[in-house]
Residue frames relative to the residue before (quaternion, step in Angstrom):
aa qw qx qy qz dx dy dz
M 1.0000 0.0000 0.0000 0.0000 0.00 0.00 0.00
S 0.5083 -0.6379 0.4818 0.3203 3.55 -1.03 0.76
K 0.3186 -0.7603 0.5370 0.1791 3.58 -0.98 0.84
K 0.6002 0.6114 -0.3412 0.3867 3.55 1.29 -0.08
H 0.5208 0.6538 -0.4291 0.3423 3.58 1.21 -0.22
R 0.1674 -0.7708 0.6087 0.0861 3.55 -1.20 0.52
T 0.6345 -0.5133 0.3987 0.4184 3.56 -1.25 0.35
P 0.3438 -0.7817 0.4770 0.2082 3.59 -0.54 1.10
E 0.2428 -0.6875 0.6576 0.1896 3.50 -1.22 0.64
F 0.2851 -0.8264 0.4594 0.1577 3.52 0.03 1.32
N 0.4684 -0.6920 0.4873 0.2533 3.54 -1.03 0.89
L 0.7515 0.2501 -0.1516 0.5913 3.56 1.23 -0.54
Q 0.2739 -0.7627 0.5667 0.1488 3.56 -1.04 0.81
L 0.4970 -0.6497 0.4898 0.3018 3.56 -1.11 0.69
N 0.4027 -0.6717 0.5489 0.2921 3.57 -1.13 0.58
E 0.7379 -0.4343 0.2654 0.4431 3.59 -1.26 0.14
E 0.6245 0.5397 -0.3344 0.4549 3.57 1.02 -0.79
Q 0.6863 0.4751 -0.2791 0.4747 3.57 0.91 -0.90
K 0.6132 0.5453 -0.3454 0.4553 3.60 1.08 -0.68
K 0.6447 0.5031 -0.3175 0.4800 3.59 1.02 -0.80
A 0.6428 0.5109 -0.3167 0.4749 3.57 1.03 -0.81
K 0.6298 0.5315 -0.3337 0.4578 3.59 1.02 -0.77
S 0.6212 0.5401 -0.3384 0.4560 3.57 1.03 -0.75
E 0.6379 0.5118 -0.3183 0.4795 3.58 1.05 -0.77
I 0.6246 0.5366 -0.3347 0.4582 3.58 1.03 -0.78
L 0.6931 0.4895 -0.2779 0.4503 3.56 0.87 -0.96
N 0.7272 0.4368 -0.2328 0.4755 3.58 1.13 -0.66
N 0.7254 0.3378 -0.2224 0.5569 3.58 1.29 0.02
D 0.4997 -0.6779 0.4619 0.2781 3.56 -1.29 0.19
I 0.7689 0.1174 -0.0778 0.6237 3.57 1.10 -0.70
I 0.0105 -0.8155 0.5752 -0.0629 3.56 -0.63 1.16
V 0.1971 -0.7493 0.6232 0.1068 3.54 -0.92 0.98
I 0.1201 -0.7826 0.6086 0.0513 3.57 -0.76 1.07
K 0.0582 -0.8001 0.5969 -0.0092 3.55 -0.59 1.19
G 0.3149 0.7305 -0.5633 0.2233 3.56 -1.24 0.38
Q 0.5463 -0.6432 0.4242 0.3284 3.55 -1.05 0.74
A 0.7331 -0.4124 0.2990 0.4507 3.57 -1.31 0.19
G 0.7983 0.3134 -0.2324 0.4587 3.56 -0.96 0.89
T 0.5593 0.6196 -0.3974 0.3813 3.61 1.22 0.03
G 0.5424 -0.6803 0.3712 0.3245 3.59 1.26 0.08
K 0.2168 0.8057 -0.5242 0.1705 3.60 1.10 0.61
T 0.7192 0.4396 -0.2510 0.4760 3.57 0.75 -1.08
L 0.6117 0.5522 -0.3447 0.4494 3.58 1.02 -0.76
L 0.6570 0.5042 -0.3047 0.4704 3.57 0.93 -0.91
A 0.6548 0.5141 -0.3178 0.4538 3.59 0.89 -0.91
C 0.6698 0.4964 -0.2954 0.4666 3.58 0.95 -0.87
Q 0.6381 0.5303 -0.3303 0.4501 3.59 1.00 -0.80
V 0.6590 0.4976 -0.3052 0.4742 3.56 0.95 -0.89
A 0.6462 0.5343 -0.3230 0.4389 3.58 0.94 -0.90
L 0.6932 0.4682 -0.2793 0.4715 3.58 0.83 -0.97
D 0.6353 0.5321 -0.3247 0.4559 3.58 1.05 -0.76
L 0.6806 0.4788 -0.2901 0.4727 3.60 0.86 -0.93
F 0.6485 0.5135 -0.3221 0.4605 3.58 1.00 -0.79
S 0.6810 0.4982 -0.3010 0.4443 3.58 0.86 -0.92
N 0.6945 0.4444 -0.2654 0.4998 3.57 1.17 -0.60
K 0.4468 -0.7245 0.4132 0.3237 3.57 1.39 0.13
D 0.3555 0.7190 -0.5094 0.3117 3.58 1.14 0.67
I 0.7532 0.1506 -0.1143 0.6301 3.55 1.29 -0.39
E 0.4192 -0.7128 0.5070 0.2431 3.57 -1.24 0.39
K 0.8149 0.1253 -0.0222 0.5655 3.56 1.18 -0.43
I 0.2436 -0.7185 0.6301 0.1656 3.54 -1.27 0.56
I 0.1301 -0.7882 0.6005 0.0340 3.56 -0.71 1.14
I 0.0912 -0.7976 0.5955 0.0285 3.58 -0.83 0.99
S 0.0670 0.7904 -0.6048 0.0714 3.55 -0.80 1.03
R 0.0455 0.7891 -0.6066 0.0858 3.53 -1.10 0.75
P 0.4872 -0.6567 0.4756 0.3244 3.61 -0.96 0.77
L 0.4022 -0.7219 0.5136 0.2310 3.56 -1.00 0.83
V 0.3305 0.7132 -0.5279 0.3215 3.52 0.51 1.31
T 0.2973 -0.7703 0.5399 0.1633 3.59 -0.80 1.00
A 0.6101 -0.5451 0.4283 0.3837 3.56 -1.23 0.52
G 0.8321 0.1137 -0.1112 0.5314 3.55 -0.79 1.02
N 0.4594 -0.7007 0.4261 0.3411 3.57 1.33 0.29
E 0.2015 0.7913 -0.5446 0.1917 3.57 1.00 0.80
E 0.3865 -0.7340 0.5137 0.2191 3.55 -0.85 0.99
L 0.2058 -0.7906 0.5679 0.1007 3.57 -0.81 1.05
G 0.4515 -0.6842 0.4590 0.3426 3.55 1.24 -0.29
F 0.7326 -0.4093 0.3090 0.4475 3.55 -1.33 -0.12
L 0.1764 -0.7726 0.6035 0.0882 3.56 -0.93 0.96
P 0.3275 -0.7758 0.5065 0.1853 3.61 -0.58 1.11
G 0.6551 0.5656 -0.3712 0.3364 3.54 -1.34 0.08
S 0.7301 -0.4104 0.3323 0.4337 3.52 -1.42 -0.25
A 0.7098 -0.4049 0.3327 0.4706 3.56 -1.33 0.00
F 0.6250 0.5337 -0.3344 0.4611 3.57 1.04 -0.79
D 0.6633 0.5109 -0.3030 0.4551 3.58 0.91 -0.93
K 0.6768 0.5122 -0.2894 0.4425 3.56 0.98 -0.90
T 0.7399 0.4161 -0.2297 0.4760 3.57 1.00 -0.80
L 0.4782 0.7120 -0.4248 0.2898 3.59 1.18 -0.43
P 0.6544 0.5164 -0.3517 0.4259 3.67 0.79 -0.80
Y 0.6709 0.4983 -0.2944 0.4636 3.58 1.09 -0.71
L 0.7235 0.4532 -0.2283 0.4681 3.57 1.19 -0.56
V 0.3409 0.7658 -0.4805 0.2578 3.57 1.29 0.09
P 0.6470 0.5233 -0.3551 0.4260 3.68 0.86 -0.77
I 0.6546 0.5033 -0.3252 0.4609 3.60 1.00 -0.74
Y 0.6500 0.4952 -0.3170 0.4815 3.58 0.93 -0.86
S 0.6267 0.5496 -0.3329 0.4409 3.57 1.00 -0.83
N 0.6606 0.4950 -0.3027 0.4764 3.57 0.99 -0.82
M 0.6561 0.5037 -0.3180 0.4634 3.58 0.97 -0.81
Y 0.6412 0.5185 -0.3217 0.4654 3.58 1.04 -0.77
Q 0.6240 0.5282 -0.3398 0.4650 3.60 1.11 -0.63
L 0.7017 0.4898 -0.2615 0.4465 3.54 1.04 -0.82
W 0.8211 0.0877 0.0410 0.5625 3.55 0.90 -0.95
D 0.6969 -0.4804 0.3349 0.4139 3.55 -1.28 0.23
K 0.5267 -0.6639 0.4343 0.3054 3.59 -0.84 0.99
V 0.6277 0.5413 -0.3402 0.4441 3.59 0.96 -0.81
E 0.6498 0.5154 -0.3110 0.4641 3.59 0.99 -0.86
I 0.6610 0.5038 -0.3095 0.4620 3.59 0.91 -0.91
D 0.6676 0.5013 -0.3045 0.4585 3.58 0.87 -0.95
A 0.6282 0.5323 -0.3356 0.4576 3.60 1.08 -0.69
L 0.6442 0.5130 -0.3200 0.4684 3.59 1.04 -0.75
V 0.6264 0.5193 -0.3279 0.4801 3.56 1.07 -0.74
Q 0.6625 0.5177 -0.2970 0.4526 3.56 0.91 -0.96
A 0.6972 0.4663 -0.2631 0.4768 3.58 1.04 -0.82
G 0.5038 -0.6623 0.4204 0.3618 3.59 1.24 -0.24
D 0.4460 0.6902 -0.4559 0.3417 3.57 1.27 0.17
I 0.6962 0.2359 -0.1992 0.6480 3.55 1.30 -0.41
E 0.0413 -0.8308 0.5543 -0.0301 3.57 -0.52 1.20
I 0.3068 -0.7132 0.6028 0.1841 3.54 -1.02 0.87
C 0.0114 0.8079 -0.5875 0.0447 3.58 -0.71 1.05
P 0.2782 -0.7736 0.5466 0.1596 3.61 -0.19 1.23
L 0.6061 -0.5866 0.3987 0.3599 3.57 -1.06 0.75
A 0.6316 0.5663 -0.3283 0.4154 3.56 1.08 -0.75
F 0.7341 0.4192 -0.2266 0.4838 3.60 1.18 -0.48
L 0.3831 0.7686 -0.4459 0.2522 3.60 1.22 0.37
R 0.5614 0.6489 -0.3990 0.3235 3.57 1.04 -0.72
G 0.8053 0.2496 -0.2148 0.4930 3.53 -0.87 1.03
R 0.6083 0.5671 -0.3566 0.4257 3.60 1.25 -0.22
T 0.0314 -0.7331 0.6769 0.0580 3.54 -1.29 0.57
F 0.2447 -0.7953 0.5415 0.1198 3.58 -0.64 1.10
V 0.0598 -0.8157 0.5739 -0.0400 3.55 -0.37 1.33
N 0.8464 0.0383 -0.0611 0.5277 3.58 -1.03 0.85
S 0.5149 0.6359 -0.3979 0.4150 3.55 0.98 0.92
L 0.2849 -0.6689 0.6422 0.2428 3.50 -1.40 0.21
V 0.1425 -0.8045 0.5756 0.0357 3.56 -0.54 1.21
I 0.1226 -0.7718 0.6217 0.0534 3.57 -0.81 1.05
V 0.0788 -0.7532 0.6523 0.0320 3.56 -0.82 1.06
D 0.0994 -0.8297 0.5490 0.0138 3.57 -0.26 1.27
E 0.8188 0.1846 -0.1661 0.5176 3.58 -1.24 0.56
A 0.1327 0.8513 -0.4970 0.1033 3.56 1.01 0.87
Q 0.5237 0.6232 -0.4267 0.3941 3.62 1.19 -0.25
N 0.6864 0.4510 -0.2728 0.5010 3.57 1.25 -0.37
C 0.5179 0.5950 -0.4268 0.4423 3.57 1.30 0.30
T 0.4081 -0.6875 0.5409 0.2611 3.55 -1.01 0.78
H 0.6992 -0.4341 0.3445 0.4517 3.57 -1.30 0.16
S 0.6975 0.4808 -0.2848 0.4486 3.58 0.82 -0.98
Q 0.6316 0.5309 -0.3400 0.4513 3.60 1.04 -0.69
L 0.6830 0.4655 -0.2943 0.4798 3.60 0.90 -0.87
E 0.6194 0.5260 -0.3442 0.4704 3.57 1.00 -0.74
G 0.6551 0.5394 -0.3029 0.4337 3.54 0.99 -0.88
I 0.7253 0.4248 -0.2642 0.4730 3.57 0.81 -0.94
L 0.5905 0.5554 -0.3744 0.4502 3.61 1.08 -0.58
G 0.6866 0.4983 -0.2768 0.4513 3.56 1.04 -0.78
R 0.6237 0.5581 -0.3348 0.4329 3.60 1.27 -0.12
L 0.4895 0.6807 -0.4334 0.3304 3.59 1.26 -0.13
G 0.1688 -0.8086 0.5603 0.0608 3.55 -0.74 1.11
K 0.7480 -0.3961 0.2873 0.4484 3.55 -1.32 -0.07
G 0.8194 0.2455 -0.1989 0.4783 3.54 -1.11 0.76
S 0.6233 0.5634 -0.3249 0.4342 3.59 1.26 0.25
K 0.1925 -0.7272 0.6439 0.1399 3.48 -1.41 0.34
M 0.1642 -0.7681 0.6083 0.1138 3.54 -1.27 0.41
I 0.1162 -0.7605 0.6364 0.0561 3.56 -1.01 0.92
I 0.1113 -0.7933 0.5984 0.0153 3.55 -0.69 1.16
C 0.1037 -0.8170 0.5670 0.0151 3.58 -0.54 1.20
G 0.2746 0.7867 -0.5258 0.1710 3.58 -0.87 0.85
D 0.1007 -0.7646 0.6357 0.0333 3.52 -1.34 0.39
M 0.3952 -0.7624 0.4593 0.2273 3.58 -0.42 1.19
S 0.5990 0.5662 -0.3758 0.4235 3.62 1.11 -0.47
Q 0.7052 0.4066 -0.2558 0.5215 3.59 1.29 -0.24
C 0.3393 0.7594 -0.4908 0.2595 3.58 1.23 0.40
D 0.1886 -0.8117 0.5492 0.0626 3.58 -0.78 1.08
L 0.4294 0.6864 -0.4783 0.3401 3.59 1.24 0.15
Q 0.5393 -0.6354 0.4409 0.3333 3.57 -0.97 0.82
N 0.7459 0.2033 -0.1325 0.6203 3.56 1.10 -0.74
K 0.2930 -0.8110 0.4809 0.1587 3.57 -0.14 1.28
K 0.5541 0.6008 -0.3957 0.4189 3.58 1.22 -0.33
E 0.5902 0.5759 -0.3649 0.4323 3.58 1.23 -0.34
S 0.5333 0.6314 -0.4105 0.3853 3.61 1.21 -0.36
G 0.3142 -0.7718 0.5285 0.1618 3.55 -0.96 0.91
L 0.4274 0.7460 -0.4461 0.2485 3.59 1.26 -0.11
E 0.7063 0.4687 -0.2846 0.4477 3.60 0.76 -0.99
F 0.5831 0.5962 -0.3726 0.4069 3.58 1.13 -0.59
L 0.5698 0.6410 -0.3758 0.3510 3.58 1.12 -0.62
K 0.5450 0.6123 -0.4089 0.4012 3.61 1.18 -0.37
N 0.5916 0.5759 -0.3570 0.4370 3.59 1.23 -0.39
L 0.6543 0.5143 -0.3080 0.4610 3.58 1.27 -0.25
I 0.4031 0.7681 -0.4420 0.2281 3.58 1.29 -0.08
S 0.6339 0.5360 -0.3345 0.4460 3.60 1.18 -0.45
V 0.5277 0.6266 -0.4092 0.4018 3.59 1.27 -0.22
P 0.4948 -0.6689 0.4591 0.3114 3.63 -0.78 0.94
R 0.8486 0.1388 -0.1438 0.4898 3.55 -1.10 0.88
F 0.5353 0.5181 -0.4406 0.5008 3.53 1.20 0.76
K 0.0211 0.8258 -0.5568 0.0868 3.57 -0.74 1.08
I 0.1688 -0.7479 0.6318 0.1140 3.55 -1.18 0.67
V 0.0131 -0.7837 0.6209 -0.0121 3.58 -0.86 1.00
T 0.2135 -0.7749 0.5851 0.1077 3.54 -1.16 0.66
L 0.2456 -0.7545 0.5943 0.1316 3.56 -0.89 0.99
E 0.2255 -0.8095 0.5351 0.0867 3.57 -0.96 0.89
A 0.6726 0.5450 -0.3096 0.3934 3.59 0.93 -0.91
N 0.3540 -0.7323 0.5491 0.1920 3.58 -0.95 0.93
H 0.1868 -0.8012 0.5629 0.0796 3.58 -0.90 0.98
R 0.5874 0.5537 -0.3787 0.4527 3.57 1.24 0.14
H 0.7754 -0.2913 0.2345 0.5089 3.58 -1.26 -0.26
S 0.5864 -0.6257 0.3909 0.3345 3.58 -0.99 0.84
I 0.6161 0.5650 -0.3511 0.4217 3.59 1.17 -0.48
V 0.5503 0.6514 -0.3865 0.3514 3.60 1.20 -0.50
E 0.6681 0.5453 -0.3160 0.3955 3.59 0.81 -0.98
P 0.7008 0.4376 -0.3052 0.4736 3.68 0.75 -0.85
I 0.6022 0.5505 -0.3614 0.4513 3.60 1.10 -0.61
L 0.6772 0.4864 -0.2921 0.4684 3.57 0.88 -0.95
K 0.6107 0.5578 -0.3443 0.4442 3.57 1.08 -0.72
I 0.6575 0.5073 -0.3053 0.4660 3.59 0.97 -0.87
Y 0.6489 0.5049 -0.3139 0.4748 3.58 0.99 -0.82
K 0.6329 0.5289 -0.3326 0.4573 3.60 1.01 -0.79
E 0.6572 0.5021 -0.3058 0.4717 3.59 0.95 -0.89
F 0.6204 0.5432 -0.3318 0.4583 3.58 1.09 -0.72
R 0.6886 0.4796 -0.2838 0.4640 3.58 0.92 -0.91
D 0.6723 0.5013 -0.2951 0.4578 3.56 1.04 -0.84
């Protein structure tokens, strides 16, 4: 663990809904955060991760996300290392962390390996110990992918799974494993919470509502 980190003074504060959700995260081991676009799912996950790390409750922050583009837009071949290839998909998470804390501090944690990018394809053989694992855009994870990453949770760790089925980009939405997670609610220290409040422009919420009614 890096010895240079300090307790962050977050630039953004959680609202009451997010504070209640954070309490559920702290009191459970695997937490699914659901909510439509703009409800702050990823922001909350990043805030909890940085808070737990700064308090030395965990030793590492693991970030994983399916490599699926919105609308299945083809990006073509991406050169470079695994980190280079996955970076475009992880920009939203870095953006949230930069909003919460100083960019230099975040980049230093990444450089030190305290924040690790772990593509779903490279999970086999891994066990995440004393870590906070963030699985973002989980609506684009298949059943086998979610089963795989859930099985990697080790001692002293927590996992936050963020997703919203209305933003599923899989060609066959039945392949998404997100909705199946409700079958795990009887498992001790497994919790599902839903965020409702919109944190984006006020025009976003009514627009999304109309699209939802159109799809339904």
